[in-house]
Every structure is written in structure tokens, then in C-alpha cells.
TIBANU-173480 format. One record per residue (C-alpha): residue number from 0; residue in three letters; x negated, y, z. Coordinates in nm, 2 decimals, always signed. Layout:
BEGIN
+-----+-----+--------+--------+--------+
:   k :   r :     xx :     yy :     zz :
+-----+-----+--------+--------+--------+
: NUM : ALA :      X :      Y :      Z :
...
+-----+-----+--------+--------+--------+
***
This chain:
BEGIN
+-----+-----+--------+--------+--------+
:   k :   r :     xx :     yy :     zz :
+-----+-----+--------+--------+--------+
:   0 : MET :  -4.42 :  -1.95 :  -0.65 :
:   1 : LYS :  -4.36 :  -2.29 :  -0.65 :
:   2 : PHE :  -4.21 :  -2.49 :  -0.33 :
:   3 : THR :  -4.27 :  -2.89 :  -0.33 :
:   4 : ILE :  -4.00 :  -3.05 :  -0.12 :
:   5 : VAL :  -4.10 :  -3.37 :  +0.06 :
:   6 : THR :  -3.86 :  -3.63 :  +0.16 :
:   7 : SER :  -3.91 :  -4.02 :  +0.29 :
:   8 : PHE :  -3.63 :  -4.19 :  +0.27 :
:   9 : TYR :  -3.52 :  -4.52 :  +0.47 :
:  10 : ASN :  -3.24 :  -4.72 :  +0.44 :
:  11 : GLY :  -3.11 :  -4.35 :  +0.33 :
:  12 : SER :  -2.95 :  -4.45 :  +0.01 :
:  13 : LYS :  -2.61 :  -4.32 :  +0.09 :
:  14 : PHE :  -2.75 :  -3.97 :  +0.20 :
:  15 : ILE :  -2.96 :  -3.95 :  -0.12 :
:  16 : ASN :  -2.74 :  -3.78 :  -0.37 :
:  17 : ASN :  -2.59 :  -3.54 :  -0.15 :
:  18 : LEU :  -2.96 :  -3.42 :  -0.08 :
:  19 : TYR :  -3.04 :  -3.41 :  -0.46 :
:  20 : GLN :  -2.76 :  -3.22 :  -0.54 :
:  21 : LYS :  -2.81 :  -2.95 :  -0.24 :
:  22 : ILE :  -3.15 :  -2.92 :  -0.38 :
:  23 : LYS :  -3.04 :  -2.90 :  -0.72 :
:  24 : SER :  -2.78 :  -2.58 :  -0.61 :
:  25 : GLN :  -3.03 :  -2.38 :  -0.51 :
:  26 : THR :  -3.02 :  -2.01 :  -0.64 :
:  27 : TYR :  -3.43 :  -2.04 :  -0.62 :
:  28 : THR :  -3.48 :  -2.26 :  -0.94 :
:  29 : ASN :  -3.85 :  -2.29 :  -0.92 :
:  30 : TRP :  -3.87 :  -2.63 :  -0.71 :
:  31 : GLU :  -3.99 :  -2.97 :  -0.75 :
:  32 : TRP :  -3.89 :  -3.24 :  -0.49 :
:  33 : ILE :  -4.12 :  -3.54 :  -0.38 :
:  34 : VAL :  -3.98 :  -3.86 :  -0.28 :
:  35 : THR :  -4.07 :  -4.20 :  -0.14 :
:  36 : ASP :  -3.91 :  -4.49 :  +0.03 :
:  37 : ASP :  -3.99 :  -4.64 :  +0.31 :
:  38 : PHE :  -3.94 :  -5.03 :  +0.24 :
:  39 : SER :  -3.54 :  -4.97 :  +0.25 :
:  40 : SER :  -3.34 :  -5.24 :  +0.22 :
:  41 : ASP :  -3.01 :  -5.06 :  +0.08 :
:  42 : GLY :  -3.18 :  -4.97 :  -0.26 :
:  43 : ALA :  -3.29 :  -4.63 :  -0.20 :
:  44 : LYS :  -3.63 :  -4.69 :  -0.37 :
:  45 : GLU :  -3.39 :  -4.81 :  -0.72 :
:  46 : ILE :  -3.17 :  -4.51 :  -0.66 :
:  47 : LEU :  -3.48 :  -4.24 :  -0.59 :
:  48 : LEU :  -3.69 :  -4.43 :  -0.90 :
:  49 : ASP :  -3.36 :  -4.37 :  -1.14 :
:  50 : ILE :  -3.33 :  -3.95 :  -1.03 :
:  51 : SER :  -3.67 :  -3.92 :  -1.11 :
:  52 : LYS :  -3.67 :  -4.09 :  -1.41 :
:  53 : LYS :  -3.39 :  -3.85 :  -1.54 :
:  54 : ASP :  -3.50 :  -3.57 :  -1.39 :
:  55 : ARG :  -3.86 :  -3.43 :  -1.42 :
:  56 : LYS :  -3.86 :  -3.19 :  -1.11 :
:  57 : VAL :  -3.80 :  -3.53 :  -0.91 :
:  58 : LYS :  -4.14 :  -3.73 :  -0.86 :
:  59 : TYR :  -4.15 :  -4.07 :  -0.69 :
:  60 : VAL :  -4.45 :  -4.14 :  -0.47 :
:  61 : ASP :  -4.55 :  -4.48 :  -0.39 :
:  62 : GLN :  -4.84 :  -4.52 :  -0.16 :
:  63 : GLU :  -4.89 :  -4.73 :  +0.16 :
:  64 : PHE :  -4.83 :  -4.55 :  +0.45 :
:  65 : LYS :  -4.47 :  -4.38 :  +0.36 :
:  66 : LYS :  -4.46 :  -4.14 :  +0.64 :
:  67 : GLN :  -4.83 :  -4.02 :  +0.52 :
:  68 : MET :  -4.68 :  -3.82 :  +0.24 :
:  69 : PHE :  -4.42 :  -3.67 :  +0.47 :
:  70 : TYR :  -4.61 :  -3.55 :  +0.74 :
:  71 : ASN :  -4.93 :  -3.50 :  +0.51 :
:  72 : PRO :  -4.80 :  -3.40 :  +0.20 :
:  73 : GLN :  -5.06 :  -3.20 :  +0.07 :
:  74 : ILE :  -5.27 :  -3.49 :  +0.03 :
:  75 : PHE :  -5.01 :  -3.60 :  -0.25 :
:  76 : CYS :  -4.98 :  -3.23 :  -0.35 :
:  77 : LYS :  -5.27 :  -3.07 :  -0.41 :
:  78 : ASP :  -5.12 :  -2.81 :  -0.66 :
:  79 : ALA :  -4.84 :  -2.74 :  -0.43 :
:  80 : GLU :  -4.83 :  -2.33 :  -0.33 :
:  81 : ILE :  -4.53 :  -2.40 :  -0.07 :
:  82 : ILE :  -4.42 :  -2.75 :  +0.13 :
:  83 : MET :  -4.11 :  -2.82 :  +0.24 :
:  84 : GLN :  -3.99 :  -3.09 :  +0.45 :
:  85 : ALA :  -3.64 :  -3.18 :  +0.43 :
:  86 : ASP :  -3.51 :  -3.54 :  +0.61 :
:  87 : GLN :  -3.29 :  -3.77 :  +0.40 :
:  88 : ASP :  -2.99 :  -3.68 :  +0.63 :
:  89 : ASP :  -3.06 :  -3.32 :  +0.63 :
:  90 : TYR :  -2.99 :  -3.01 :  +0.38 :
:  91 : PRO :  -3.10 :  -2.72 :  +0.28 :
:  92 : LEU :  -2.77 :  -2.44 :  +0.22 :
:  93 : PRO :  -2.86 :  -2.30 :  -0.13 :
:  94 : LYS :  -2.99 :  -1.97 :  -0.07 :
:  95 : ALA :  -3.30 :  -2.11 :  +0.18 :
:  96 : LEU :  -3.59 :  -2.14 :  -0.13 :
:  97 : GLU :  -3.47 :  -1.74 :  -0.24 :
:  98 : VAL :  -3.45 :  -1.61 :  +0.09 :
:  99 : TYR :  -3.77 :  -1.84 :  +0.21 :
: 100 : HIS :  -3.96 :  -1.68 :  -0.10 :
: 101 : TYR :  -3.90 :  -1.34 :  -0.03 :
: 102 : PHE :  -4.06 :  -1.37 :  +0.36 :
: 103 : PHE :  -4.33 :  -1.54 :  +0.21 :
: 104 : THR :  -4.38 :  -1.24 :  -0.02 :
: 105 : LYS :  -4.35 :  -0.99 :  +0.19 :
: 106 : PHE :  -4.53 :  -1.15 :  +0.46 :
: 107 : PRO :  -4.86 :  -1.25 :  +0.27 :
: 108 : ASP :  -5.05 :  -1.34 :  +0.65 :
: 109 : THR :  -4.77 :  -1.56 :  +0.75 :
: 110 : ILE :  -4.85 :  -1.92 :  +0.72 :
: 111 : ALA :  -4.53 :  -2.08 :  +0.77 :
: 112 : ILE :  -4.20 :  -2.02 :  +0.78 :
: 113 : THR :  -3.88 :  -2.15 :  +0.94 :
: 114 : CYS :  -3.49 :  -2.08 :  +1.05 :
: 115 : ALA :  -3.15 :  -2.15 :  +1.25 :
: 116 : ALA :  -2.96 :  -2.48 :  +1.15 :
: 117 : ASN :  -2.61 :  -2.55 :  +1.19 :
: 118 : SER :  -2.59 :  -2.93 :  +1.34 :
: 119 : PHE :  -2.32 :  -3.15 :  +1.22 :
: 120 : ARG :  -2.16 :  -3.55 :  +1.29 :
: 121 : GLU :  -2.16 :  -3.81 :  +1.00 :
: 122 : ASN :  -1.79 :  -3.76 :  +1.00 :
: 123 : GLY :  -1.81 :  -3.37 :  +0.89 :
: 124 : ASP :  -1.79 :  -3.25 :  +1.29 :
: 125 : TRP :  -1.97 :  -2.91 :  +1.32 :
: 126 : MET :  -2.12 :  -2.94 :  +1.62 :
: 127 : ASN :  -2.30 :  -2.65 :  +1.72 :
: 128 : PHE :  -2.57 :  -2.40 :  +1.64 :
: 129 : HIS :  -2.94 :  -2.36 :  +1.63 :
: 130 : SER :  -3.14 :  -2.08 :  +1.65 :
: 131 : PRO :  -3.52 :  -2.06 :  +1.70 :
: 132 : ASN :  -3.60 :  -1.83 :  +2.01 :
: 133 : PHE :  -3.84 :  -1.56 :  +2.06 :
: 134 : ILE :  -3.96 :  -1.61 :  +2.39 :
: 135 : ASP :  -4.36 :  -1.54 :  +2.53 :
: 136 : LYS :  -4.64 :  -1.64 :  +2.36 :
: 137 : ASN :  -4.82 :  -1.85 :  +2.61 :
: 138 : ASN :  -4.44 :  -2.07 :  +2.62 :
: 139 : MET :  -4.36 :  -2.19 :  +2.28 :
: 140 : ALA :  -4.29 :  -2.59 :  +2.17 :
: 141 : CYS :  -4.20 :  -2.79 :  +1.90 :
: 142 : GLY :  -3.83 :  -2.62 :  +1.82 :
: 143 : HIS :  -4.04 :  -2.32 :  +1.70 :
: 144 : LEU :  -4.06 :  -2.54 :  +1.37 :
: 145 : ALA :  -3.78 :  -2.78 :  +1.41 :
: 146 : ASN :  -3.57 :  -2.67 :  +1.12 :
: 147 : LEU :  -3.65 :  -2.71 :  +0.77 :
: 148 : ARG :  -4.01 :  -2.58 :  +0.81 :
: 149 : ALA :  -4.22 :  -2.45 :  +0.51 :
: 150 : TRP :  -4.57 :  -2.33 :  +0.49 :
: 151 : ARG :  -4.84 :  -2.25 :  +0.24 :
: 152 : ASN :  -5.05 :  -2.50 :  +0.11 :
: 153 : ASN :  -5.40 :  -2.54 :  +0.29 :
: 154 : PRO :  -5.72 :  -2.77 :  +0.25 :
: 155 : ASN :  -5.76 :  -2.71 :  +0.63 :
: 156 : ILE :  -5.42 :  -2.82 :  +0.69 :
: 157 : LYS :  -5.47 :  -3.15 :  +0.81 :
: 158 : ASN :  -5.17 :  -3.32 :  +1.08 :
: 159 : ASP :  -5.26 :  -3.58 :  +1.31 :
: 160 : PHE :  -5.09 :  -3.85 :  +1.20 :
: 161 : ASN :  -5.12 :  -4.22 :  +1.33 :
: 162 : PRO :  -4.97 :  -4.45 :  +1.01 :
: 163 : ASN :  -4.97 :  -4.75 :  +1.29 :
: 164 : ASN :  -4.73 :  -4.51 :  +1.53 :
: 165 : TRP :  -4.58 :  -4.33 :  +1.30 :
: 166 : MET :  -4.27 :  -4.35 :  +1.53 :
: 167 : LYS :  -4.34 :  -4.12 :  +1.69 :
: 168 : CYS :  -4.15 :  -3.79 :  +1.53 :
: 169 : TYR :  -4.15 :  -3.62 :  +1.82 :
: 170 : TYR :  -4.52 :  -3.65 :  +1.89 :
: 171 : ASN :  -4.60 :  -3.59 :  +1.50 :
: 172 : ASP :  -4.38 :  -3.27 :  +1.49 :
: 173 : LEU :  -4.60 :  -3.07 :  +1.75 :
: 174 : SER :  -4.87 :  -3.18 :  +1.57 :
: 175 : ILE :  -4.77 :  -3.01 :  +1.26 :
: 176 : LEU :  -4.68 :  -2.73 :  +1.52 :
: 177 : CYS :  -5.05 :  -2.70 :  +1.65 :
: 178 : THR :  -5.22 :  -2.73 :  +1.28 :
: 179 : LEU :  -5.03 :  -2.48 :  +1.15 :
: 180 : GLU :  -5.07 :  -2.22 :  +1.41 :
: 181 : GLU :  -5.44 :  -2.23 :  +1.37 :
: 182 : GLN :  -5.41 :  -2.09 :  +1.01 :
: 183 : GLY :  -5.14 :  -1.82 :  +1.07 :
: 184 : LYS :  -4.84 :  -1.67 :  +1.24 :
: 185 : ILE :  -4.49 :  -1.84 :  +1.22 :
: 186 : LEU :  -4.22 :  -1.66 :  +1.15 :
: 187 : ASN :  -3.87 :  -1.78 :  +1.28 :
: 188 : LEU :  -3.61 :  -1.66 :  +1.06 :
: 189 : PRO :  -3.28 :  -1.58 :  +1.24 :
: 190 : ARG :  -3.07 :  -1.68 :  +1.00 :
: 191 : ASN :  -2.84 :  -2.02 :  +0.91 :
: 192 : LEU :  -2.98 :  -2.20 :  +0.60 :
: 193 : TYR :  -3.02 :  -2.57 :  +0.73 :
: 194 : TYR :  -2.79 :  -2.85 :  +0.80 :
: 195 : TYR :  -2.91 :  -3.06 :  +1.08 :
: 196 : ASN :  -2.73 :  -3.44 :  +1.08 :
: 197 : TYR :  -2.67 :  -3.57 :  +1.44 :
: 198 : ARG :  -2.68 :  -3.90 :  +1.40 :
: 199 : GLU :  -2.69 :  -4.16 :  +1.69 :
: 200 : ASP :  -2.92 :  -4.38 :  +1.49 :
: 201 : SER :  -3.14 :  -4.16 :  +1.38 :
: 202 : ILE :  -3.48 :  -4.29 :  +1.42 :
: 203 : SER :  -3.62 :  -3.97 :  +1.59 :
: 204 : ARG :  -3.35 :  -4.04 :  +1.83 :
: 205 : LEU :  -3.40 :  -4.39 :  +1.87 :
: 206 : VAL :  -3.80 :  -4.35 :  +1.96 :
: 207 : PHE :  -3.78 :  -4.08 :  +2.15 :
: 208 : GLY :  -3.91 :  -4.35 :  +2.45 :
: 209 : ASN :  -4.08 :  -4.25 :  +2.77 :
: 210 : GLU :  -4.43 :  -4.31 :  +2.59 :
: 211 : CYS :  -4.35 :  -4.04 :  +2.30 :
: 212 : GLU :  -4.21 :  -3.81 :  +2.56 :
: 213 : ILE :  -4.54 :  -3.86 :  +2.78 :
: 214 : GLU :  -4.76 :  -3.79 :  +2.48 :
: 215 : GLY :  -4.53 :  -3.50 :  +2.35 :
: 216 : LYS :  -4.57 :  -3.30 :  +2.69 :
: 217 : GLU :  -4.96 :  -3.36 :  +2.71 :
: 218 : LEU :  -4.92 :  -3.22 :  +2.36 :
: 219 : ILE :  -4.75 :  -2.94 :  +2.43 :
: 220 : LYS :  -4.98 :  -2.85 :  +2.72 :
: 221 : ARG :  -5.27 :  -2.86 :  +2.52 :
: 222 : ILE :  -5.12 :  -2.60 :  +2.27 :
: 223 : ASN :  -5.02 :  -2.38 :  +2.55 :
: 224 : GLU :  -5.36 :  -2.35 :  +2.71 :
: 225 : ARG :  -5.51 :  -2.30 :  +2.37 :
: 226 : ARG :  -5.28 :  -1.98 :  +2.33 :
: 227 : SER :  -5.32 :  -1.89 :  +2.62 :
: 228 : ASP :  -5.69 :  -1.89 :  +2.66 :
: 229 : LYS :  -5.74 :  -1.75 :  +2.35 :
: 230 : ASP :  -5.49 :  -1.44 :  +2.43 :
: 231 : ILE :  -5.30 :  -1.52 :  +2.07 :
: 232 : ASP :  -4.96 :  -1.47 :  +1.96 :
: 233 : THR :  -4.85 :  -1.73 :  +1.68 :
: 234 : LEU :  -4.52 :  -1.56 :  +1.62 :
: 235 : ASN :  -4.43 :  -1.33 :  +1.36 :
: 236 : ARG :  -4.20 :  -1.09 :  +1.55 :
: 237 : TYR :  -4.03 :  -0.91 :  +1.26 :
: 238 : PHE :  -3.67 :  -1.05 :  +1.33 :
: 239 : GLU :  -3.70 :  -1.07 :  +1.71 :
: 240 : ASN :  -3.49 :  -0.74 :  +1.82 :
: 241 : ILE :  -3.19 :  -0.89 :  +1.61 :
: 242 : HIS :  -3.20 :  -1.21 :  +1.71 :
: 243 : SER :  -2.89 :  -1.18 :  +1.92 :
: 244 : GLU :  -2.71 :  -1.02 :  +1.62 :
: 245 : SER :  -2.75 :  -1.22 :  +1.39 :
: 246 : LEU :  -2.68 :  -1.54 :  +1.59 :
: 247 : CYS :  -2.29 :  -1.34 :  +1.48 :
: 248 : LEU :  -2.33 :  -1.43 :  +1.16 :
: 249 : ILE :  -2.32 :  -1.78 :  +1.14 :
: 250 : ASP :  -2.01 :  -1.88 :  +0.90 :
: 251 : HIS :  -1.98 :  -2.17 :  +0.73 :
: 252 : ASN :  -1.84 :  -2.01 :  +0.39 :
: 253 : LEU :  -2.07 :  -1.71 :  +0.40 :
: 254 : ASN :  -2.44 :  -1.96 :  +0.47 :
: 255 : ASN :  -2.25 :  -2.18 :  +0.18 :
: 256 : SER :  -2.21 :  -1.89 :  -0.07 :
: 257 : THR :  -2.45 :  -1.88 :  -0.36 :
: 258 : GLU :  -2.28 :  -1.57 :  -0.44 :
: 259 : GLN :  -2.39 :  -1.21 :  -0.34 :
: 260 : LEU :  -2.02 :  -1.10 :  -0.08 :
: 261 : LYS :  -1.98 :  -0.79 :  +0.08 :
: 262 : ILE :  -2.04 :  -0.78 :  +0.51 :
: 263 : SER :  -1.96 :  -0.60 :  +0.73 :
: 264 : TYR :  -2.10 :  -0.56 :  +1.10 :
: 265 : ILE :  -1.95 :  -0.37 :  +1.30 :
: 266 : ASP :  -2.13 :  -0.26 :  +1.61 :
: 267 : ASN :  -2.10 :  +0.09 :  +1.80 :
: 268 : HIS :  -2.41 :  -0.03 :  +2.00 :
: 269 : ILE :  -2.69 :  -0.12 :  +1.77 :
: 270 : ASN :  -2.94 :  +0.14 :  +1.67 :
: 271 : GLY :  -3.13 :  +0.21 :  +1.31 :
: 272 : ASN :  -3.39 :  -0.01 :  +1.37 :
: 273 : LYS :  -3.17 :  -0.35 :  +1.40 :
: 274 : LYS :  -2.91 :  -0.19 :  +1.13 :
: 275 : ALA :  -3.27 :  -0.21 :  +0.89 :
: 276 : LEU :  -3.36 :  -0.55 :  +0.99 :
: 277 : LEU :  -3.03 :  -0.67 :  +0.97 :
: 278 : LYS :  -2.93 :  -0.58 :  +0.63 :
: 279 : GLU :  -3.36 :  -0.68 :  +0.54 :
: 280 : LEU :  -3.21 :  -1.03 :  +0.71 :
: 281 : PHE :  -2.94 :  -1.06 :  +0.45 :
: 282 : PHE :  -3.07 :  -0.88 :  +0.19 :
: 283 : ASP :  -2.95 :  -1.12 :  -0.04 :
: 284 : HIS :  -2.60 :  -1.00 :  -0.03 :
: 285 : ASP :  -2.40 :  -0.63 :  -0.04 :
: 286 : PHE :  -2.46 :  -0.58 :  +0.39 :
: 287 : ASN :  -2.31 :  -0.27 :  +0.58 :
: 288 : VAL :  -2.33 :  -0.21 :  +0.91 :
: 289 : ASN :  -2.09 :  +0.02 :  +1.06 :
: 290 : LYS :  -1.87 :  +0.08 :  +0.73 :
: 291 : ILE :  -1.56 :  -0.06 :  +0.68 :
: 292 : ASP :  -1.44 :  -0.04 :  +0.29 :
: 293 : GLY :  -1.15 :  -0.26 :  +0.37 :
: 294 : ASP :  -1.18 :  -0.52 :  +0.06 :
: 295 : GLU :  -1.49 :  -0.72 :  +0.23 :
: 296 : ASP :  -1.56 :  -1.06 :  +0.18 :
: 297 : TYR :  -1.67 :  -1.05 :  +0.60 :
: 298 : ALA :  -1.63 :  -0.84 :  +0.83 :
: 299 : VAL :  -1.77 :  -0.91 :  +1.20 :
: 300 : PHE :  -1.69 :  -0.68 :  +1.47 :
: 301 : GLY :  -1.96 :  -0.69 :  +1.79 :
: 302 : LEU :  -1.76 :  -0.63 :  +2.12 :
: 303 : LYS :  -1.91 :  -0.52 :  +2.45 :
: 304 : ASN :  -1.62 :  -0.36 :  +2.65 :
: 305 : MET :  -1.26 :  -0.30 :  +2.60 :
: 306 : GLU :  -1.35 :  +0.02 :  +2.43 :
: 307 : ASP :  -1.45 :  -0.17 :  +2.15 :
: 308 : LEU :  -1.17 :  -0.38 :  +2.14 :
: 309 : ASN :  -0.95 :  -0.13 :  +2.10 :
: 310 : GLU :  -1.14 :  +0.07 :  +1.81 :
: 311 : PHE :  -1.10 :  -0.24 :  +1.63 :
: 312 : LEU :  -0.76 :  -0.24 :  +1.67 :
: 313 : LYS :  -0.70 :  +0.07 :  +1.49 :
: 314 : VAL :  -0.87 :  -0.08 :  +1.22 :
: 315 : ASN :  -0.68 :  -0.16 :  +0.92 :
: 316 : ILE :  -0.80 :  -0.53 :  +0.82 :
: 317 : SER :  -0.50 :  -0.69 :  +0.64 :
: 318 : THR :  -0.74 :  -0.69 :  +0.29 :
: 319 : ILE :  -1.05 :  -0.78 :  +0.46 :
: 320 : LYS :  -1.06 :  -1.18 :  +0.35 :
: 321 : LYS :  -1.23 :  -1.29 :  +0.70 :
: 322 : VAL :  -1.27 :  -1.15 :  +1.02 :
: 323 : GLN :  -1.43 :  -1.22 :  +1.34 :
: 324 : LEU :  -1.49 :  -1.11 :  +1.64 :
: 325 : VAL :  -1.78 :  -1.16 :  +1.87 :
: 326 : ILE :  -1.82 :  -1.08 :  +2.22 :
: 327 : PHE :  -2.15 :  -1.05 :  +2.35 :
: 328 : ASN :  -2.34 :  -1.15 :  +2.69 :
: 329 : GLN :  -2.04 :  -1.38 :  +2.78 :
: 330 : ALA :  -2.18 :  -1.51 :  +3.14 :
: 331 : GLU :  -2.20 :  -1.13 :  +3.22 :
: 332 : ASN :  -1.94 :  -0.91 :  +3.06 :
: 333 : PRO :  -1.65 :  -0.83 :  +3.34 :
: 334 : ASP :  -1.46 :  -0.76 :  +3.02 :
: 335 : THR :  -1.50 :  -1.12 :  +2.78 :
: 336 : GLN :  -1.19 :  -1.27 :  +2.97 :
: 337 : ASN :  -0.98 :  -0.95 :  +2.93 :
: 338 : ILE :  -1.03 :  -0.94 :  +2.55 :
: 339 : ILE :  -1.01 :  -1.27 :  +2.51 :
: 340 : ASN :  -0.66 :  -1.23 :  +2.66 :
: 341 : LYS :  -0.56 :  -0.95 :  +2.49 :
: 342 : VAL :  -0.61 :  -1.14 :  +2.14 :
: 343 : SER :  -0.52 :  -1.42 :  +2.24 :
: 344 : SER :  -0.22 :  -1.48 :  +1.99 :
: 345 : LEU :  -0.43 :  -1.42 :  +1.67 :
: 346 : HIS :  -0.76 :  -1.59 :  +1.77 :
: 347 : GLN :  -0.91 :  -1.95 :  +1.73 :
: 348 : LEU :  -1.22 :  -2.03 :  +1.93 :
: 349 : TYR :  -1.50 :  -2.09 :  +1.69 :
: 350 : TYR :  -1.81 :  -2.13 :  +1.86 :
: 351 : HIS :  -1.91 :  -2.01 :  +2.25 :
: 352 : SER :  -2.26 :  -2.03 :  +2.43 :
: 353 : SER :  -2.39 :  -1.83 :  +2.74 :
: 354 : ARG :  -2.44 :  -1.54 :  +2.55 :
: 355 : HIS :  -2.18 :  -1.50 :  +2.29 :
: 356 : CYS :  -1.80 :  -1.56 :  +2.20 :
: 357 : LEU :  -1.69 :  -1.60 :  +1.84 :
: 358 : ILE :  -1.33 :  -1.57 :  +1.76 :
: 359 : ASN :  -1.21 :  -1.61 :  +1.40 :
: 360 : LEU :  -0.89 :  -1.38 :  +1.34 :
: 361 : ILE :  -0.60 :  -1.63 :  +1.18 :
: 362 : LYS :  -0.38 :  -1.37 :  +0.97 :
+-----+-----+--------+--------+--------+
***
């Protein structure tokens, strides 16, 4: 299975080498990178041409409407098996293609895959974690195909792209979603495999004007009406039941690793089916549930009450490289603050939302 990654650059010369190196570092190596430059003034085209001359896996495409290559890559990649879009200033994590390959193979009727992502600012500061939600089949929007989308090449897929108004990125993204779900189901992987660059001057941020927003809302309305009329669910919901648990495993070192790590996830409330799904989601690691050997690279403890915390405090964690506590249902859990207070001398706040509070232990 070959992945054809497509990227259109516009004044993104400073991002080229970073994205190139991230693609080259993929643990799954059957890929090609199709690039184009959209009339940049910062020398991006020359850099891309130079890379394509030195690396046969990189191909430069030059044609009139550059964004057409990004939004309808199948026109220029007719022999591609899997098409993946990567924005110029974002990048896939090292195991992204390996994981996508596994699940495209497992689910031959799945047309597209997307994943969870971390966002960061240009200065490198980590901002937030974005994960696709599993919600009602008649109320799904663009976020379900936002992060590192990849799909099976199909002659019936042609996105409603207007070259005279290509800057309406939100509308074009929705058009891709609408087109793909007519061909099959979309699998959302609740695993961080992508970094999203949050830039104040990004093109998509600049052009999200009222007109674009109105057209986007109209398209969402049409999409949802069609789903309702046909009574269809366009999501492959294989991982729906572990959405909450999987959000605990967002550590940067874990997700940037190219090696097989030993990971333990401890949650006294998890059932057998969820255990199996978590192990499969992290099939490329030595992943254990409710088992601690003491030599783990990464151990996560899910806490839902004070009893869970007391059980954790009995565990010898001195030889575990990294330990993280996860307090579930922060907004609704009366024990949340008590747990935080009890470990306050050992923790730094890592991430929090209305659903989770993640704490890294400092040894």
C-alpha cells in the first residue's frame, strides 16, 4: 500500500525542510510526496525543486491552479493508492503512516481515516489537544475530517473546488467531507498522530470571513439533511467506546517515538472490550492494561475516586521512566480537587478540560 502525500506551499519556505524531514522519518516507508508552489515570493519553489532533484520520492507538480492539486490530488496522482493531505506548516508524527496502513488494511470498506492532533504555536509552545468526537450520525461537521485526512483513491471522488475562489478553505474542507462519505465510512482514530501549527497569519485563519462562514453553514446543513434523509451513519465507530480513555495517552515523547515502547494503562473501571481496543489502537507498542512490571517507559493511571488514588499510592513507581495521573470527569467528579490536593507536592498540571485533568509526576 503506497501513500501519496500532497502539499501546496505558499510563502512557506521556512516550513519545507521540517515537513520533509518528518515525512522522511516515517516508520512506514512506502510513500511519495507530491508538492507544488503557489506563486510564492520567498523562494519556496526553488527549494522544492532542489529536493525533488535529490530525492526520487519527491515530485514537483507545476500547473495553473496550485490549490487544485491539493483539493483534487487524484487528478494528478491517478496511480496513487492512498492520498494524504499535509498542510505546509503542520506535520505527521513518525508512526502516522504505519498506523494508517494498519487500519486501512483492517477495514477495506473504510474510505478515509483521520486522527487526533496536538496544536502548537510557531514558537513551539504546546496549546491544546484536538480529538475527533463520535456524535450523532445526523449532526457531524468538518471536524470529523480535519486532522491529517487520508483516503483511498477513487475515480468517483472529485471535490467541488472553485479555482477562482480557492481561499474558501472551510468550504473546500467540507466539500471533501461530503464527497468522501458518499463513497464509504470514515474512521476517526482517537490517537495523536499529527501536529497542527496555530498561526495568526495562516491563510485559513485570514479568509474565515462572514461569506465563507455562511456558505460553510449552508453546506453543513445540506450534508446533515442528506444523512437524515438516507438514514446513514458515515462513521466507522470502531473506537467510539474508548474515546475518553485514549485521550489520556497524548504525551509528546510517546507520540514522537519511532521505537516500540513499553506502556501500561491502569484503570480499575475498564472492561475487557475496552482493554482489547486500547491495545489494538497502540498495536505498535508493548501495551498492557492493568499490569505494572515496574520497568515501563510510560505508565498512565486513570483515577475516578479517592480509592483509585489510594491504590496508586501503593505502587512502586521509582523505576518507571514517566508516570501520569488522569483524573476523569473533572467537572462532575467531587473527588477531583481532593486528588489534586493530595498529590500537589508531586505534580505539575499538564492538560485539563471539562472531561480530564492530566498530571505529570516529577520524581
